[in-house]
C-alpha positions as CSV (number, residue, x, y, z in Angstrom):
1,M,223.2,122.2,63.2
2,R,220.2,120.6,64.3
3,G,219.9,118.1,61.4
4,V,223.5,117.2,61.9
5,S,223.5,116.7,65.2
6,F,220.3,114.8,65.0
7,M,221.8,112.5,61.9
8,E,224.9,111.9,64.7
9,F,222.1,111.0,67.6
10,A,220.2,108.4,65.7
11,L,223.2,106.7,64.3
12,I,225.0,106.3,67.7
13,L,221.7,105.5,69.9
14,P,221.9,101.9,68.4
15,I,225.2,101.6,69.1
16,V,225.0,103.0,72.2
17,I,222.3,101.5,73.5
18,A,223.5,97.8,72.6
19,M,226.9,98.5,74.5
20,G,224.6,99.4,77.8
21,F,222.1,95.8,76.9
22,Y,225.7,93.8,76.9
23,G,226.9,95.4,80.0
24,A,224.1,94.6,81.8
25,E,224.8,91.4,80.8
26,M,227.6,90.6,81.5
27,A,227.3,92.1,85.3
28,Y,224.2,89.7,85.3
29,M,226.2,86.7,83.7
30,A,228.9,87.8,86.4
31,T,227.0,88.0,89.6
32,V,225.3,84.7,88.5
33,N,228.5,82.6,88.2
34,M,229.6,84.4,92.3
35,Q,226.4,83.2,93.5
36,V,226.3,79.6,92.3
37,G,230.1,79.7,93.7
38,Q,228.5,81.0,97.2
39,I,226.1,77.7,97.0
40,A,229.2,75.4,96.8
41,S,230.5,77.1,99.9
42,S,227.7,77.4,101.7
43,V,226.5,73.6,101.0
44,A,230.1,72.2,102.0
45,D,230.6,74.8,105.1
46,N,226.8,73.2,106.5
47,A,227.5,69.9,105.6
48,S,230.7,70.2,107.6
49,R,228.5,71.2,110.8
50,L,226.2,68.2,110.6
51,G,226.3,66.2,113.7
52,Q,228.0,68.5,115.8
53,T,226.9,68.3,119.6
54,D,227.9,69.3,123.2
55,N,228.0,65.7,124.6
56,S,231.6,64.2,124.2
57,A,230.1,60.8,125.0
58,V,227.9,60.4,122.0
59,T,229.7,60.5,118.5
60,P,226.8,61.3,116.0
61,T,225.6,60.1,112.7
62,V,224.1,62.2,109.9
63,S,220.5,61.4,109.1
64,E,218.7,62.0,105.7
65,T,217.0,64.6,107.3
66,Q,219.7,66.2,108.1
67,V,221.2,66.4,104.5
68,D,217.8,66.9,102.6
69,S,217.3,70.0,104.5
70,I,221.1,71.0,103.4
71,L,220.2,70.7,100.1
72,T,216.9,72.3,100.3
73,G,218.7,75.7,101.4
74,A,221.0,75.4,98.7
75,L,217.6,75.4,96.5
76,I,215.8,78.3,98.5
77,E,219.0,80.1,98.3
78,G,219.3,80.1,94.2
79,A,215.4,80.2,93.7
80,G,215.9,84.1,92.4
81,I,217.8,82.4,89.3
82,K,215.8,79.3,88.9
83,F,218.4,77.0,90.2
84,E,216.0,74.1,91.1
85,S,215.0,74.2,87.0
86,T,217.7,75.2,85.4
87,G,221.3,73.6,88.0
88,R,222.2,70.3,90.4
89,V,223.8,70.5,93.5
90,I,226.2,67.3,94.4
91,L,227.0,66.9,97.8
92,S,229.9,63.7,97.9
93,S,231.3,62.4,101.5
94,L,234.9,61.8,100.5
95,E,236.4,58.9,102.9
96,V,239.2,56.7,103.5
97,D,238.2,53.1,103.4
98,P,239.3,51.2,106.8
99,S,240.1,48.0,105.1
100,T,241.6,49.3,102.7
101,G,243.0,52.6,102.9
102,R,241.7,53.7,99.6
103,Q,239.8,56.8,98.9
104,Y,236.1,56.7,98.1
105,I,232.9,58.0,98.0
106,H,231.3,56.8,100.5
107,W,227.5,58.8,100.0
108,Q,226.6,61.2,97.7
109,R,223.3,63.1,97.9
110,C,221.7,65.2,94.7
111,R,219.4,68.4,94.1
112,G,217.9,70.0,91.3
113,S,216.7,69.3,88.0
114,L,219.7,69.6,85.8
115,K,220.5,65.7,84.5
116,I,224.2,65.7,85.2
117,Q,226.2,62.9,87.1
118,S,229.5,63.8,89.7
119,K,233.1,64.4,87.9
120,Y,234.5,62.0,90.1
121,G,231.7,59.0,90.2
122,A,229.0,57.7,92.4
123,T,228.4,56.3,95.8
124,G,231.5,53.8,96.2
125,A,233.9,54.7,93.6
126,G,237.1,54.5,94.1
127,L,236.4,51.5,96.7
128,T,236.6,48.6,93.8
129,G,237.5,48.9,90.1
130,S,240.0,52.3,89.3
131,R,240.9,53.7,92.1
132,L,239.9,57.7,93.5
133,S,243.3,59.4,94.3
134,G,240.7,62.5,95.0
135,M,239.2,65.4,94.1
136,G,238.8,68.7,93.2
137,N,241.7,70.8,91.1
138,P,243.7,71.0,93.4
139,Q,243.0,67.5,94.7
140,I,242.0,67.2,97.8
141,T,242.0,64.2,99.8
142,A,240.9,62.7,103.1
143,S,242.2,61.5,106.4
144,A,241.7,58.2,108.4
145,G,238.6,58.9,110.4
146,S,237.3,61.7,109.3
147,A,235.6,63.3,105.9
148,V,235.7,65.2,103.2
149,M,232.7,67.1,102.5
150,F,232.8,67.9,98.6
151,V,230.3,69.7,96.4
152,E,229.9,70.1,93.0
153,V,227.4,72.7,91.6
154,Y,226.3,72.5,87.7
155,Y,223.7,75.5,86.6
156,T,222.8,76.2,83.1
157,Y,222.8,80.0,82.9
158,Q,219.6,81.9,81.6
159,P,220.5,85.2,79.8
160,I,218.8,88.1,80.3
161,F,218.6,89.1,76.4
162,G,218.3,85.8,75.1
163,T,221.6,84.5,72.7
164,M,222.0,88.1,71.4
165,F,225.3,88.6,73.8
166,V,226.2,84.9,74.9
167,R,225.2,81.8,74.2
168,S,224.5,79.1,76.3
169,T,226.7,79.1,79.1
170,N,226.9,75.9,81.7
171,F,229.0,77.1,85.1
172,R,230.3,74.5,87.6
173,R,232.0,75.5,90.9
174,E,233.5,73.0,93.8
175,S,233.8,73.5,97.2
176,A,235.3,71.2,100.1
177,F,235.4,70.9,103.8
178,I,236.2,69.1,106.2
179,I,233.7,67.7,109.1
180,R,233.9,70.2,111.9
181,D,233.5,67.2,114.5
182,D,233.6,63.3,115.7
183,R,230.9,61.6,113.2
184,N,230.3,58.5,113.0
185,L,231.5,57.4,109.2
186,T,230.8,53.8,109.5
187,P,226.9,54.0,108.5
188,G,227.3,56.7,106.0
189,V,223.6,58.6,106.3
190,T,221.0,56.8,108.4
191,G,216.8,57.1,108.7
192,G,214.8,56.9,106.2
193,T,213.6,57.5,103.0
194,T,215.3,61.1,101.4
195,K,213.6,63.7,99.1
196,S,218.1,63.2,97.8
197,S,218.9,60.5,95.5
198,C,221.3,61.3,93.1
199,S,219.3,59.0,90.4
């Protein structure tokens, strides 16, 4: 009887172990996907707060240093999943050109080593040539005199058990926030050099 039980245990053990590993992989994958979404939301939220001031007489601009700090924060937030080496965050300022009334990307900044470009185009997209009707799904548009901080996050998932259960998977998440306060949009991003070029 013991021999039969031992044989049954030996036969079913690999299946149980495989199911446990598969469950762990799926749970980890879902957690990472959620974290990628949280990075997108936090960057868009933080970018929408740039330039906030208690001085109502001043309409602030956004500086390269401020944008760099927000995108650096995204890399720190994703350190546990090695986001800097396997991901990319793209922050775009969607605005309305006051001269033509066209939706366009006024400026765009990126961080992360993953070589990928924005789905919606680079800085200046929509200003000339093909019209940019908006960004996102459902589509989001900016209002005249305001801006939408639109974030795209891309990440190549790193499985726990290699390709045993899942193939190489790319996550893509988006988030958008309208700027929270008056902002001088005319100059775009001011200041010196940036660590967050999209080139």
